[in-house]
NUVOKOL-893777 format. One record per residue: chain; x, y, z of N, C-alpha, C in turn; residue in one letter; residue number from 0. Coordinates in Angstrom, 2 decimals. Example, Ala and Ser with C-alpha at 12.3 -4.5 7.8 and 13.67 -1.06 7.14 Angstrom:
BEGIN
REC / A / 13.19 / -5.69 / 7.80 / 12.30 / -4.50 / 7.80 / 13.20 / -3.30 / 7.80 / A / 0
REC / A / 12.85 / -2.25 / 7.08 / 13.67 / -1.06 / 7.14 / 12.90 / 0.03 / 7.87 / S / 1
end
This chain:
BEGIN
REC / A / 121.68 / 152.46 / 82.39 / 122.10 / 153.21 / 81.17 / 122.11 / 152.18 / 80.08 / M / 0
REC / A / 121.46 / 152.37 / 78.97 / 121.40 / 151.45 / 77.82 / 122.79 / 151.34 / 77.19 / G / 1
REC / A / 122.99 / 150.22 / 76.62 / 124.35 / 150.11 / 75.79 / 124.13 / 150.95 / 74.52 / K / 2
REC / A / 125.28 / 151.56 / 74.19 / 125.40 / 152.38 / 72.98 / 125.47 / 151.45 / 71.73 / R / 3
REC / A / 124.78 / 151.72 / 70.85 / 124.77 / 150.84 / 69.59 / 125.90 / 151.26 / 68.74 / H / 4
REC / A / 126.82 / 150.25 / 68.48 / 127.99 / 150.45 / 67.57 / 127.69 / 149.96 / 66.22 / L / 5
REC / A / 127.76 / 150.98 / 65.18 / 127.50 / 150.53 / 63.90 / 128.79 / 150.09 / 63.07 / R / 6
REC / A / 128.65 / 149.11 / 62.37 / 129.82 / 148.76 / 61.50 / 129.85 / 149.64 / 60.32 / S / 7
REC / A / 130.88 / 149.63 / 59.44 / 130.95 / 150.42 / 58.32 / 130.04 / 149.84 / 57.19 / N / 8
REC / A / 129.63 / 148.59 / 57.42 / 128.67 / 148.00 / 56.44 / 127.33 / 148.60 / 56.67 / A / 9
REC / A / 126.97 / 149.17 / 57.84 / 125.63 / 149.75 / 58.20 / 125.71 / 151.16 / 57.92 / E / 10
REC / A / 126.79 / 151.89 / 57.63 / 126.81 / 153.31 / 57.42 / 126.98 / 153.59 / 55.96 / V / 11
REC / A / 126.22 / 154.34 / 55.40 / 126.40 / 154.60 / 53.95 / 125.67 / 155.97 / 53.59 / G / 12
REC / A / 125.38 / 156.21 / 52.31 / 124.81 / 157.48 / 51.87 / 123.47 / 157.63 / 52.58 / D / 13
REC / A / 123.37 / 158.83 / 53.09 / 122.05 / 159.25 / 53.64 / 121.72 / 158.42 / 54.89 / E / 14
REC / A / 122.66 / 157.75 / 55.55 / 122.42 / 156.98 / 56.77 / 121.80 / 155.70 / 56.43 / G / 15
REC / A / 121.64 / 155.23 / 55.21 / 121.12 / 153.90 / 54.86 / 122.18 / 152.94 / 54.80 / N / 16
REC / A / 121.77 / 151.63 / 54.79 / 122.67 / 150.56 / 54.51 / 123.12 / 150.63 / 53.12 / T / 17
REC / A / 124.47 / 150.62 / 52.85 / 124.89 / 150.68 / 51.49 / 126.06 / 149.71 / 51.25 / K / 18
REC / A / 126.52 / 149.48 / 50.05 / 127.62 / 148.55 / 49.77 / 128.85 / 149.26 / 50.21 / L / 19
REC / A / 129.69 / 148.67 / 51.06 / 130.87 / 149.29 / 51.63 / 132.10 / 148.31 / 51.43 / S / 20
REC / A / 133.26 / 148.84 / 51.74 / 134.48 / 147.97 / 51.62 / 135.21 / 147.91 / 52.92 / G / 21
REC / A / 136.15 / 146.97 / 52.99 / 137.05 / 146.94 / 54.27 / 136.25 / 145.99 / 55.31 / G / 22
REC / A / 136.79 / 146.19 / 56.59 / 136.25 / 145.31 / 57.57 / 135.00 / 145.92 / 58.11 / K / 23
REC / A / 134.24 / 145.07 / 58.71 / 132.76 / 145.43 / 59.20 / 132.73 / 145.64 / 60.67 / T / 24
REC / A / 133.80 / 145.99 / 61.33 / 133.76 / 146.24 / 62.80 / 133.92 / 145.06 / 63.60 / G / 25
REC / A / 133.68 / 145.26 / 64.92 / 133.94 / 144.16 / 65.95 / 133.15 / 142.85 / 65.59 / G / 26
REC / A / 133.72 / 141.74 / 66.06 / 132.94 / 140.42 / 65.79 / 131.61 / 140.42 / 66.61 / S / 27
REC / A / 131.51 / 141.16 / 67.69 / 130.21 / 141.12 / 68.42 / 129.11 / 141.67 / 67.71 / K / 28
REC / A / 129.38 / 142.68 / 66.87 / 128.38 / 143.40 / 66.10 / 128.21 / 142.94 / 64.76 / N / 29
REC / A / 129.00 / 141.93 / 64.31 / 129.05 / 141.43 / 62.92 / 128.04 / 140.32 / 62.76 / K / 30
REC / A / 127.22 / 140.56 / 61.69 / 126.20 / 139.66 / 61.31 / 126.78 / 138.39 / 60.71 / R / 31
REC / A / 126.65 / 137.24 / 61.22 / 127.19 / 136.00 / 60.63 / 126.36 / 135.53 / 59.49 / K / 32
REC / A / 126.98 / 135.29 / 58.30 / 126.28 / 134.78 / 57.21 / 126.87 / 133.39 / 56.91 / I / 33
REC / A / 125.98 / 132.45 / 56.66 / 126.42 / 131.03 / 56.46 / 126.99 / 130.99 / 54.99 / P / 34
REC / A / 128.02 / 130.09 / 54.81 / 128.74 / 129.94 / 53.56 / 127.71 / 129.36 / 52.53 / P / 35
REC / A / 127.91 / 129.64 / 51.26 / 126.97 / 129.02 / 50.18 / 127.27 / 127.56 / 50.03 / P / 36
REC / A / 126.38 / 126.83 / 49.54 / 126.63 / 125.35 / 49.47 / 127.75 / 124.92 / 48.60 / P / 37
REC / A / 128.13 / 125.86 / 47.62 / 129.19 / 125.59 / 46.73 / 129.81 / 126.97 / 46.43 / F / 38
REC / A / 131.16 / 126.94 / 46.38 / 131.84 / 128.16 / 45.92 / 133.08 / 127.79 / 45.04 / I / 39
REC / A / 133.26 / 128.59 / 43.98 / 134.39 / 128.31 / 43.15 / 135.76 / 128.51 / 43.79 / Q / 40
REC / A / 136.75 / 127.67 / 43.52 / 138.04 / 127.81 / 44.24 / 138.73 / 129.15 / 43.80 / P / 41
REC / A / 139.62 / 129.50 / 44.53 / 140.50 / 130.68 / 44.21 / 141.29 / 130.35 / 42.89 / W / 42
REC / A / 141.44 / 131.45 / 42.08 / 142.33 / 131.18 / 40.84 / 143.51 / 132.08 / 40.97 / I / 43
REC / A / 144.76 / 131.42 / 40.69 / 146.08 / 132.21 / 40.78 / 146.69 / 131.85 / 39.42 / Y / 44
REC / A / 146.82 / 132.87 / 38.61 / 147.50 / 132.71 / 37.32 / 146.88 / 131.69 / 36.41 / R / 45
REC / A / 145.60 / 131.67 / 36.42 / 144.88 / 130.72 / 35.60 / 144.53 / 129.35 / 36.18 / G / 46
REC / A / 145.12 / 128.99 / 37.28 / 144.97 / 127.69 / 37.83 / 144.33 / 127.72 / 39.25 / S / 47
REC / A / 143.52 / 126.69 / 39.56 / 142.89 / 126.71 / 40.92 / 143.99 / 126.71 / 42.12 / P / 48
REC / A / 143.76 / 127.48 / 43.17 / 144.60 / 127.43 / 44.29 / 143.82 / 126.61 / 45.38 / L / 49
REC / A / 144.35 / 125.41 / 45.60 / 143.64 / 124.54 / 46.61 / 144.34 / 124.38 / 47.98 / L / 50
REC / A / 145.67 / 124.65 / 47.95 / 146.53 / 124.63 / 49.24 / 147.43 / 125.87 / 49.11 / T / 51
REC / A / 147.79 / 126.32 / 50.31 / 148.67 / 127.45 / 50.47 / 150.01 / 127.09 / 49.68 / P / 52
REC / A / 150.81 / 128.13 / 49.13 / 151.93 / 127.88 / 48.47 / 153.04 / 127.28 / 49.47 / P / 53
REC / A / 153.85 / 126.44 / 48.84 / 154.84 / 125.74 / 49.59 / 156.02 / 126.70 / 49.95 / E / 54
REC / A / 156.14 / 127.81 / 49.30 / 157.16 / 128.68 / 49.43 / 157.21 / 129.17 / 50.91 / E / 55
REC / A / 158.27 / 129.16 / 51.59 / 158.41 / 129.53 / 52.96 / 158.20 / 131.01 / 53.22 / E / 56
REC / A / 157.38 / 131.35 / 54.28 / 157.23 / 132.73 / 54.65 / 155.98 / 133.33 / 54.18 / G / 57
REC / A / 155.35 / 132.78 / 53.26 / 154.00 / 133.40 / 52.83 / 153.00 / 133.21 / 53.73 / I / 58
REC / A / 152.35 / 134.37 / 54.16 / 151.37 / 134.32 / 55.26 / 150.00 / 134.53 / 54.69 / I / 59
REC / A / 149.79 / 135.15 / 53.40 / 148.55 / 135.51 / 52.84 / 148.65 / 136.11 / 51.54 / G / 60
REC / A / 147.44 / 136.68 / 51.07 / 147.43 / 137.16 / 49.62 / 146.42 / 138.33 / 49.59 / F / 61
REC / A / 146.63 / 139.08 / 48.47 / 145.63 / 140.01 / 48.12 / 144.83 / 139.51 / 46.98 / V / 62
REC / A / 143.54 / 139.86 / 46.94 / 142.69 / 139.23 / 45.88 / 141.74 / 140.16 / 45.23 / Y / 63
REC / A / 141.04 / 139.74 / 44.19 / 139.91 / 140.44 / 43.64 / 138.81 / 139.43 / 43.53 / A / 64
REC / A / 137.58 / 139.80 / 43.98 / 136.42 / 139.04 / 43.73 / 135.60 / 139.69 / 42.65 / I / 65
REC / A / 135.40 / 139.19 / 41.48 / 134.77 / 139.67 / 40.30 / 133.37 / 139.07 / 40.22 / R / 66
REC / A / 132.36 / 140.07 / 40.06 / 130.96 / 139.67 / 39.89 / 130.55 / 139.87 / 38.50 / Y / 67
REC / A / 130.09 / 138.80 / 37.89 / 129.77 / 138.79 / 36.41 / 128.30 / 139.00 / 36.21 / L / 68
REC / A / 127.43 / 139.02 / 37.22 / 126.09 / 139.20 / 37.09 / 125.65 / 140.70 / 36.81 / G / 69
REC / A / 124.22 / 140.84 / 36.87 / 123.64 / 142.15 / 36.58 / 122.73 / 142.65 / 37.75 / N / 70
REC / A / 122.70 / 141.88 / 38.85 / 121.72 / 142.35 / 39.88 / 122.07 / 143.60 / 40.53 / K / 71
REC / A / 123.48 / 143.90 / 40.74 / 123.98 / 145.11 / 41.19 / 124.95 / 145.76 / 40.26 / V / 72
REC / A / 125.08 / 147.04 / 40.33 / 126.19 / 147.61 / 39.44 / 127.59 / 147.39 / 39.78 / P / 73
REC / A / 127.87 / 147.12 / 40.96 / 129.22 / 146.80 / 41.44 / 129.75 / 145.48 / 40.79 / Q / 74
REC / A / 131.02 / 145.53 / 40.40 / 131.51 / 144.36 / 39.69 / 132.79 / 143.73 / 40.32 / K / 75
REC / A / 133.44 / 144.52 / 41.21 / 134.75 / 143.98 / 41.71 / 134.87 / 144.35 / 43.21 / V / 76
REC / A / 135.68 / 143.48 / 43.98 / 135.93 / 143.82 / 45.43 / 137.35 / 143.40 / 45.65 / Y / 77
REC / A / 138.18 / 144.24 / 46.14 / 139.56 / 143.93 / 46.47 / 139.68 / 143.86 / 47.93 / Y / 78
REC / A / 140.65 / 142.98 / 48.40 / 140.93 / 142.80 / 49.81 / 142.17 / 141.94 / 50.04 / G / 79
REC / A / 142.26 / 141.47 / 51.27 / 143.47 / 140.72 / 51.74 / 142.91 / 139.49 / 52.54 / Q / 80
REC / A / 143.77 / 138.54 / 52.66 / 143.32 / 137.31 / 53.46 / 144.69 / 136.61 / 53.88 / K / 81
REC / A / 144.61 / 136.15 / 55.15 / 145.71 / 135.29 / 55.68 / 145.37 / 133.89 / 55.59 / V / 82
REC / A / 146.36 / 133.05 / 55.69 / 146.09 / 131.56 / 55.57 / 145.94 / 131.03 / 56.96 / F / 83
REC / A / 146.50 / 131.64 / 58.05 / 146.27 / 131.24 / 59.43 / 146.06 / 132.35 / 60.28 / V / 84
REC / A / 145.32 / 132.16 / 61.39 / 145.09 / 133.20 / 62.40 / 145.91 / 132.89 / 63.65 / H / 85
REC / A / 146.48 / 133.84 / 64.25 / 147.01 / 133.71 / 65.63 / 145.98 / 133.57 / 66.73 / K / 86
REC / A / 146.28 / 132.62 / 67.71 / 145.37 / 132.45 / 68.75 / 145.95 / 132.82 / 70.06 / T / 87
REC / A / 145.20 / 133.07 / 71.09 / 145.74 / 133.32 / 72.38 / 144.63 / 132.89 / 73.46 / S / 88
REC / A / 145.05 / 132.19 / 74.42 / 144.08 / 131.75 / 75.42 / 144.77 / 131.64 / 76.77 / R / 89
REC / A / 144.05 / 131.86 / 77.86 / 144.58 / 131.96 / 79.13 / 145.04 / 130.59 / 79.60 / R / 90
REC / A / 146.27 / 130.51 / 80.11 / 146.90 / 129.35 / 80.53 / 146.15 / 128.68 / 81.78 / A / 91
REC / A / 146.30 / 127.37 / 82.08 / 145.63 / 126.74 / 83.20 / 146.02 / 127.43 / 84.54 / P / 92
REC / A / 145.16 / 127.25 / 85.45 / 145.38 / 127.98 / 86.79 / 146.79 / 127.72 / 87.44 / K / 93
REC / A / 147.29 / 126.44 / 87.34 / 148.53 / 126.17 / 87.84 / 149.76 / 127.05 / 87.31 / K / 94
REC / A / 149.56 / 127.32 / 85.91 / 150.63 / 128.11 / 85.35 / 150.42 / 129.63 / 85.71 / Q / 95
REC / A / 149.43 / 130.05 / 86.34 / 149.31 / 131.38 / 86.71 / 149.91 / 131.71 / 87.97 / Q / 96
REC / A / 150.51 / 130.64 / 88.65 / 151.19 / 130.78 / 89.98 / 152.66 / 130.78 / 89.79 / L / 97
REC / A / 153.30 / 131.56 / 90.70 / 154.74 / 131.53 / 90.74 / 155.39 / 130.26 / 91.49 / T / 98
REC / A / 156.60 / 130.11 / 91.52 / 157.25 / 128.94 / 92.13 / 156.67 / 128.83 / 93.58 / V / 99
REC / A / 156.54 / 129.96 / 94.20 / 156.11 / 130.05 / 95.63 / 154.64 / 129.87 / 95.79 / K / 100
REC / A / 153.92 / 129.71 / 94.72 / 152.51 / 129.42 / 94.83 / 151.69 / 130.70 / 94.89 / G / 101
REC / A / 152.32 / 131.95 / 94.60 / 151.63 / 133.16 / 94.61 / 151.07 / 133.55 / 93.22 / K / 102
REC / A / 149.98 / 134.21 / 93.03 / 149.50 / 134.56 / 91.68 / 150.41 / 135.46 / 91.02 / P / 103
REC / A / 150.66 / 135.26 / 89.73 / 151.61 / 136.03 / 89.00 / 150.86 / 137.48 / 88.66 / R / 104
REC / A / 151.71 / 138.50 / 88.54 / 151.25 / 139.82 / 88.35 / 150.67 / 139.85 / 86.95 / K / 105
REC / A / 151.34 / 139.16 / 85.99 / 150.78 / 139.32 / 84.65 / 150.25 / 137.86 / 84.22 / K / 106
REC / A / 149.10 / 138.01 / 83.63 / 148.38 / 136.76 / 83.25 / 149.10 / 136.02 / 82.11 / I / 107
REC / A / 149.30 / 134.72 / 82.38 / 150.06 / 133.88 / 81.47 / 149.06 / 133.40 / 80.34 / V / 108
REC / A / 149.54 / 133.63 / 79.11 / 148.72 / 133.20 / 77.94 / 149.47 / 132.22 / 76.96 / R / 109
REC / A / 148.72 / 131.34 / 76.40 / 149.33 / 130.31 / 75.53 / 148.89 / 130.74 / 74.10 / I / 110
REC / A / 149.97 / 130.96 / 73.25 / 149.75 / 131.40 / 71.96 / 149.96 / 130.36 / 70.87 / R / 111
REC / A / 149.15 / 130.42 / 69.85 / 149.30 / 129.34 / 68.78 / 148.73 / 130.00 / 67.51 / G / 112
REC / A / 148.45 / 129.09 / 66.62 / 147.86 / 129.43 / 65.26 / 146.75 / 128.35 / 64.89 / V / 113
REC / A / 145.87 / 128.88 / 64.08 / 144.80 / 128.01 / 63.53 / 144.48 / 128.35 / 62.12 / K / 114
REC / A / 144.08 / 127.34 / 61.26 / 143.83 / 127.75 / 59.92 / 142.67 / 128.69 / 59.81 / P / 115
REC / A / 142.78 / 129.65 / 58.84 / 141.63 / 130.54 / 58.49 / 140.68 / 129.86 / 57.60 / S / 116
REC / A / 139.63 / 130.60 / 57.25 / 138.57 / 130.11 / 56.32 / 138.90 / 130.65 / 54.91 / D / 117
REC / A / 140.17 / 130.75 / 54.60 / 140.53 / 131.37 / 53.18 / 139.96 / 130.55 / 52.04 / W / 118
REC / A / 139.80 / 129.34 / 52.23 / 139.22 / 128.54 / 51.02 / 137.86 / 128.89 / 50.58 / E / 119
REC / A / 137.02 / 129.24 / 51.61 / 135.64 / 129.68 / 51.27 / 135.39 / 131.10 / 51.52 / T / 120
REC / A / 136.43 / 131.98 / 51.67 / 136.29 / 133.26 / 52.03 / 135.65 / 134.08 / 50.88 / Y / 121
REC / A / 134.72 / 134.98 / 51.26 / 134.03 / 135.77 / 50.28 / 134.18 / 137.29 / 50.51 / R / 122
REC / A / 135.25 / 137.65 / 51.23 / 135.31 / 139.05 / 51.66 / 134.58 / 139.38 / 52.88 / G / 123
REC / A / 134.95 / 140.51 / 53.42 / 134.37 / 140.99 / 54.68 / 133.03 / 141.84 / 54.45 / S / 124
REC / A / 132.77 / 142.14 / 53.23 / 131.76 / 143.03 / 52.85 / 130.36 / 142.23 / 52.96 / H / 125
REC / A / 129.54 / 142.72 / 53.78 / 128.26 / 141.97 / 54.04 / 127.40 / 141.84 / 52.83 / I / 126
REC / A / 127.09 / 142.93 / 52.10 / 126.24 / 142.79 / 50.89 / 126.87 / 141.88 / 49.70 / P / 127
REC / A / 128.17 / 141.80 / 49.71 / 128.84 / 140.85 / 48.81 / 128.61 / 139.48 / 49.26 / L / 128
REC / A / 128.76 / 139.09 / 50.59 / 128.46 / 137.82 / 51.06 / 127.03 / 137.41 / 50.79 / Q / 129
REC / A / 126.06 / 138.36 / 50.96 / 124.71 / 138.11 / 50.74 / 124.46 / 137.75 / 49.21 / D / 130
REC / A / 125.20 / 138.45 / 48.42 / 125.15 / 138.18 / 46.94 / 125.57 / 136.79 / 46.57 / L / 131
REC / A / 126.58 / 136.23 / 47.26 / 127.06 / 134.88 / 46.92 / 125.86 / 133.86 / 47.29 / F / 132
REC / A / 125.02 / 134.18 / 48.23 / 123.83 / 133.38 / 48.47 / 122.71 / 133.47 / 47.48 / L / 133
REC / A / 122.67 / 134.68 / 46.94 / 121.58 / 134.91 / 46.03 / 121.84 / 134.47 / 44.61 / E / 134
REC / A / 123.11 / 134.48 / 44.16 / 123.48 / 134.32 / 42.82 / 124.07 / 133.00 / 42.59 / E / 135
REC / A / 124.09 / 132.35 / 41.41 / 124.86 / 131.09 / 41.22 / 126.34 / 131.29 / 41.27 / P / 136
REC / A / 127.09 / 130.25 / 41.68 / 128.49 / 130.28 / 41.79 / 129.35 / 130.80 / 40.65 / P / 137
REC / A / 128.85 / 130.35 / 39.43 / 129.56 / 130.62 / 38.29 / 129.62 / 132.17 / 37.86 / H / 138
REC / A / 128.89 / 132.98 / 38.63 / 128.86 / 134.45 / 38.37 / 129.99 / 135.16 / 39.12 / L / 139
REC / A / 130.75 / 134.37 / 39.99 / 131.82 / 135.00 / 40.84 / 133.13 / 134.28 / 40.41 / F / 140
REC / A / 134.19 / 135.13 / 40.32 / 135.50 / 134.74 / 40.14 / 136.36 / 135.31 / 41.24 / I / 141
REC / A / 136.97 / 134.39 / 42.00 / 137.80 / 134.79 / 43.15 / 139.30 / 134.63 / 42.69 / R / 142
REC / A / 139.96 / 135.69 / 42.51 / 141.26 / 135.76 / 41.91 / 142.42 / 136.16 / 42.89 / E / 143
REC / A / 143.31 / 135.28 / 43.02 / 144.57 / 135.76 / 43.96 / 145.46 / 136.55 / 43.14 / V / 144
REC / A / 145.77 / 137.77 / 43.38 / 146.58 / 138.67 / 42.65 / 148.08 / 138.59 / 43.05 / L / 145
REC / A / 148.30 / 138.50 / 44.34 / 149.80 / 138.41 / 44.81 / 149.81 / 137.90 / 46.22 / A / 146
REC / A / 150.89 / 137.24 / 46.59 / 151.08 / 136.73 / 47.91 / 152.09 / 137.73 / 48.65 / F / 147
REC / A / 151.96 / 137.57 / 50.04 / 152.69 / 138.43 / 50.89 / 153.40 / 137.67 / 52.03 / A / 148
REC / A / 154.44 / 138.18 / 52.50 / 155.27 / 137.58 / 53.62 / 155.13 / 138.11 / 54.98 / R / 149
REC / A / 154.29 / 139.26 / 55.00 / 154.16 / 139.93 / 56.28 / 152.75 / 140.59 / 56.29 / S / 150
REC / A / 152.26 / 141.02 / 57.44 / 151.06 / 141.70 / 57.49 / 151.16 / 143.11 / 56.84 / K / 151
REC / A / 152.40 / 143.75 / 57.10 / 152.68 / 145.00 / 56.43 / 152.68 / 144.99 / 54.93 / Q / 152
REC / A / 153.29 / 143.84 / 54.38 / 153.23 / 143.76 / 52.92 / 151.85 / 143.58 / 52.48 / E / 153
REC / A / 151.00 / 142.81 / 53.22 / 149.74 / 142.61 / 52.81 / 148.95 / 143.92 / 52.76 / L / 154
REC / A / 149.12 / 144.80 / 53.74 / 148.38 / 146.07 / 53.80 / 148.92 / 146.95 / 52.64 / C / 155
REC / A / 150.20 / 146.90 / 52.37 / 150.80 / 147.79 / 51.31 / 150.17 / 147.36 / 49.93 / L / 156
REC / A / 150.23 / 146.09 / 49.70 / 149.65 / 145.49 / 48.48 / 148.23 / 145.83 / 48.23 / L / 157
REC / A / 147.45 / 145.76 / 49.39 / 146.03 / 146.01 / 49.38 / 145.83 / 147.54 / 49.01 / E / 158
REC / A / 146.56 / 148.34 / 49.62 / 146.45 / 149.87 / 49.34 / 146.83 / 150.16 / 47.97 / N / 159
REC / A / 147.87 / 149.56 / 47.47 / 148.24 / 149.75 / 46.09 / 147.07 / 149.46 / 45.15 / K / 160
REC / A / 146.34 / 148.37 / 45.39 / 145.21 / 147.98 / 44.67 / 144.06 / 149.04 / 44.82 / L / 161
REC / A / 143.87 / 149.50 / 46.09 / 142.77 / 150.44 / 46.34 / 143.13 / 151.86 / 45.67 / L / 162
REC / A / 144.31 / 152.27 / 45.81 / 144.64 / 153.51 / 45.31 / 145.24 / 153.59 / 43.79 / Y / 163
REC / A / 145.29 / 152.38 / 43.23 / 145.78 / 152.19 / 41.90 / 147.16 / 152.45 / 41.70 / C / 164
REC / A / 147.97 / 152.85 / 42.70 / 149.37 / 153.06 / 42.52 / 149.88 / 154.30 / 41.89 / G / 165
REC / A / 148.98 / 155.09 / 41.31 / 149.47 / 156.45 / 40.70 / 148.35 / 157.37 / 40.67 / C / 166
REC / A / 148.73 / 158.63 / 40.59 / 147.73 / 159.73 / 40.57 / 146.80 / 159.82 / 39.49 / L / 167
REC / A / 147.36 / 159.40 / 38.32 / 146.58 / 159.44 / 37.05 / 145.44 / 158.41 / 36.94 / D / 168
REC / A / 145.61 / 157.36 / 37.69 / 144.68 / 156.23 / 37.67 / 143.66 / 156.50 / 38.84 / C / 169
REC / A / 142.34 / 156.37 / 38.54 / 141.35 / 156.66 / 39.52 / 141.36 / 155.51 / 40.64 / P / 170
REC / A / 141.12 / 155.94 / 41.86 / 141.09 / 154.92 / 42.96 / 139.66 / 154.25 / 42.86 / S / 171
REC / A / 139.64 / 153.28 / 43.71 / 138.37 / 152.45 / 43.74 / 137.20 / 153.33 / 44.26 / V / 172
REC / A / 137.40 / 154.42 / 45.01 / 136.35 / 155.25 / 45.39 / 135.79 / 156.08 / 44.28 / L / 173
REC / A / 136.60 / 156.26 / 43.19 / 136.09 / 156.97 / 42.09 / 135.57 / 156.08 / 41.04 / E / 174
REC / A / 135.59 / 154.77 / 41.25 / 135.06 / 153.77 / 40.27 / 133.69 / 153.35 / 40.66 / D / 175
REC / A / 132.73 / 153.70 / 39.80 / 131.32 / 153.32 / 40.15 / 131.02 / 151.78 / 40.14 / P / 176
REC / A / 131.95 / 150.97 / 39.60 / 131.75 / 149.55 / 39.48 / 132.40 / 148.79 / 40.68 / T / 177
REC / A / 132.95 / 149.58 / 41.58 / 133.67 / 149.02 / 42.81 / 132.80 / 148.88 / 43.97 / S / 178
REC / A / 132.96 / 147.74 / 44.71 / 132.21 / 147.56 / 45.96 / 132.80 / 148.48 / 47.04 / F / 179
REC / A / 134.07 / 148.63 / 47.00 / 134.77 / 149.40 / 48.09 / 134.15 / 150.76 / 48.39 / N / 180
REC / A / 133.79 / 150.97 / 49.54 / 133.25 / 152.30 / 49.98 / 134.04 / 153.22 / 50.84 / A / 181
REC / A / 135.14 / 152.66 / 51.41 / 136.12 / 153.43 / 52.16 / 137.38 / 152.73 / 52.17 / W / 182
REC / A / 138.51 / 153.51 / 52.23 / 139.88 / 152.92 / 52.37 / 140.67 / 153.82 / 53.39 / I / 183
REC / A / 141.78 / 153.16 / 53.91 / 142.69 / 153.90 / 54.81 / 142.21 / 153.77 / 56.16 / G / 184
REC / A / 143.23 / 154.04 / 57.07 / 142.93 / 153.94 / 58.55 / 142.01 / 155.00 / 59.09 / S / 185
REC / A / 141.85 / 156.07 / 58.31 / 140.97 / 157.21 / 58.68 / 139.60 / 156.94 / 58.01 / N / 186
REC / A / 139.40 / 155.91 / 57.34 / 138.10 / 155.54 / 56.81 / 137.57 / 156.63 / 55.85 / K / 187
REC / A / 138.14 / 156.81 / 54.72 / 137.80 / 157.73 / 53.70 / 136.66 / 157.13 / 53.02 / I / 188
REC / A / 135.34 / 157.71 / 53.10 / 134.14 / 157.11 / 52.57 / 133.88 / 157.62 / 51.11 / Y / 189
REC / A / 133.36 / 156.71 / 50.35 / 132.99 / 157.04 / 48.90 / 132.02 / 158.16 / 48.90 / K / 190
REC / A / 130.98 / 158.10 / 49.75 / 129.81 / 159.09 / 49.65 / 130.26 / 160.47 / 50.13 / H / 191
REC / A / 131.41 / 160.56 / 50.82 / 131.95 / 161.83 / 51.34 / 132.76 / 162.58 / 50.27 / Q / 192
REC / A / 133.18 / 161.87 / 49.22 / 133.95 / 162.51 / 48.13 / 133.20 / 163.53 / 47.32 / L / 193
REC / A / 133.84 / 164.59 / 47.06 / 133.16 / 165.54 / 46.07 / 133.22 / 165.21 / 44.71 / V / 194
REC / A / 132.15 / 164.92 / 43.94 / 132.21 / 164.49 / 42.65 / 132.91 / 165.50 / 41.71 / P / 195
REC / A / 133.72 / 164.90 / 40.77 / 134.45 / 165.76 / 39.88 / 133.53 / 166.33 / 38.75 / K / 196
end
């Protein structure tokens, strides 16, 4: 039996064709790896370049806006979140998998740690936007840090506030024709599925 093809949200769009989408692009096994551009403008926070993580204790990441100033595509902005470090987990050596009596443990022992993320050169998880970074000059992109967060939950909350605009009177990114984002929420509300007003 052949393996079922799993499509990422970057591959699913209007009329079944590849479209610009938002959010994560599925599992890493199915994710197309795109090399970073030779040069990328640093993140900007309150008008100044952000070259190192904030020294304030407890900050784990930030929400951002990537603004596109060119005319190649109609989309002009992409919102998202990024952490400064990733948690790691690897299987412990064989000796640590044994009990004092030399018998295998019932539960696999894992060694957990952290490693720096690629936040400095991050261009969002949206594949067409990453491609655009390779096709267009770096001065056409502004990567702006909007706010920092102290937990994953706060990151998600801040990101959703950006995506939903925080109020009913303000149109969400799905209603904004200049937004790269094509879906939001855990249930994946897609832009092309919304009924036009």
